[in-house]
C-alpha angles and dihedrals in degrees: 000000000000090000093046093059097037109131094016095099130038115259097255092051092045091052091048091050092049095049103037126099112213133189126214115198109202131023100211130106096316095030093058091050092048092050092049091049093049093051093046091048093057103258108158104188116051134157124191133186134192132154096203133093125222119273128193089245089063096062098081094067110011097079099184087069129073137182094273090058097061110128094020129112113282094213095049096045091045088054092050093048094046091052088060086070093051120001092191095067117105106231121172118194127200120198092200146091116277086219091067117116088243090076104059133152094286089054091056093045089069093072133082091208137001121213119202120211098160134147105212138056098230094058091044090052090050096050089045090057094043092052091047091050092047092041091230122146113252123201108204120198144168146158137210115187109306094348133080149159142214123190138169120233114196126164114259091354107071137017113274127232091267099041094108126046118256120218113252118256116272109264133182128215112257092234090057092051094046103034117016114023113176104170134051091246090060090058092045093052089048090051093050089050089050091053090055092045091053105031111002138054106324106234116180089210088064096057110147099196120108112289107239091184091066105126090215092057126096105176115119107168138073098027092113090061092048103041107019150023132230117245127210092282091053094251118138117238122198117253116197123222089251093051091048091050092049091052090052091048088239090287105180094218093051091046090049092050093052098042102038104025115022096037091046092050089052090051088054089058088063092086099184092059092067103043091099100015135073106255119237123251118232115227129220118218109248093018102077125125117266092216136023134187110289098017117134126239121229089248094058113113095241133118115262094251092047093058115106108229123226116239090255090055090048090054092050091049091045090054096047094044090049091054093045094047092047088052090051090049092052090058093056124099116263110282096019122119137201117257119219112244124179089216094054106097098212094043092049093044090051094052094042095049095044092047092051094046091051091044090054091050091054096040094250121146112261124233136215120255088251092056093045091050090052092048095043092052095027088230119188105198112252116230116204094211092053090052090050094050093048093045089052090052090049092057092044088055089049089057090057091048093051090050091049092244096132091151087072093056098091116156114270126206130202105217124201121224114221097254096045088235095107136031128194128215107218121186128198115246093236144352115292111238122232118273106253090215098048108129091210107049104016120092091249108068101191139127137177116237114204107200144134104258090193093065109022111098127212090247091054089049090056101039104033103030111024099036103028102024101036096026097232119156107197107013127180116192131196135163118263089260091055093229102112124048109208099182138004128186089215088066094242093135105035088128086072094058097093093046122098122236090251089055087055091053096258112142139162108308096020117140121220123196114216119192122188106192094186093057093036085232133138127191135185113218117200111203118225114187113232128167116231121248124212111277088359124132119281091234145351125222118206113193125124120041114267115267110259128216110281094024128100111281125192116213135160138213119285099232101067133266123355113243106191137085124280094000104151114104143157107228116202114221124201131009122320140153132232087269090073118170135196088272089075106111111239135181127196121224104212139189 
């Protein structure tokens, strides 16, 4: 290999390539292409990490994998395949999560450059913080369909991955999901909640029964029969959806009658809901229409998954998927649950059939299984050529980094032309400077946390805010005085978990100090008391300044989290030329 590329690169770059250790995070569509490019460019010391295993759906674009590799580690198979190009390269593969404590700051300091090819925001945030702490250049990349992006992240030189606020994920009020769906996505979310209620992790917040607390509702009878049972004293006790299903032995007909007939009839008793809405129509098992407007006939020239099922077909698929999923559940160890996976046939059939049955009941257009799968997983189709182009740009940026020419590492965007026949590579005019108010990379690590201290528990602070909201991995939290430990990753203070912040002495204006040893990251959290509103968010974090018109703005899709490889992308809106500047409006499709 060394001989084959002799004379291709200038001597200083060739020496840098030969002597530099590089780290690839992610072995999916972009990661495979990056690894192949690194090996073919003469890099001799490469490490790659990925937690995932190979799925059949990966094979159409992740070309280091083949049918015989399905079920195996992506990182390990990518290493084996890459070595076929050059057996002399030293490639070390980790079948692990990069967020593991084994990969701390000292681990990242070993590399000349880190290249991200990840598929979720939390991992991207973590690698961003690790590279900032280690002061190692990070090349961030992603694609979504025909569009893509590559950008350099370097401490105190460029904006980091978290410099600009990202819009919150699209959420829907619980009463809309349970009582008054009006869009296909409402029915899909309800169906995914139903899957978890019946077969997955039973979360009370995902209850699918009619919402009697809906302020628009007026019904007041029959709920005891639907959601509870009377004991010997005549008192009604609550029965969860899971408990009800167990008592019925998961019989599809009984489940159907409760979900699509009895619950719907109860909704009809809530008179105020239907004053300005079309009321739903309860269905009777065995008496459903064999065809509805928009459904596809078997003779239609459409792919199987793109066919819109009739309601009768949906009922058949609902019944068979219920039986199959219940059988799967029975084979699990005690206490284990099924996990919804868009690539699991029975799980996907269940959600698609339930969503379409509910849509029909509420007069909502039905969708094909293909469309529902895309909406349920918010899948942006992966294009192999986009991955290849972006991976090539990543390695080109790595060349500049190794030569110390960081000024030439402007962000680059792959722009889609309307007809998908042409794409345009659009660079920024210059590096984008760090956001002075970023709570991750600026000198002042501080945010305001708007929350109700009377109701928020210590466990919710740790799980919902510190880990999910602020993307910490192993947070410890104390008051500014250092006298009260609110949370400790070692589990020393788990007795505090049920307590509210006010019970721990935290009031409006209090300052908490959060320290994540794994990320080598400290953050001051200023508490701002805020009373919760119905169906409102549990908390609000105010950190970076709001993106202004004409500045980069990071957004995400409306239908939830992306669930496909290499799905982060800057999409360029509006007209621009190849001499793009930071005034180009961008949005970031996140997972």
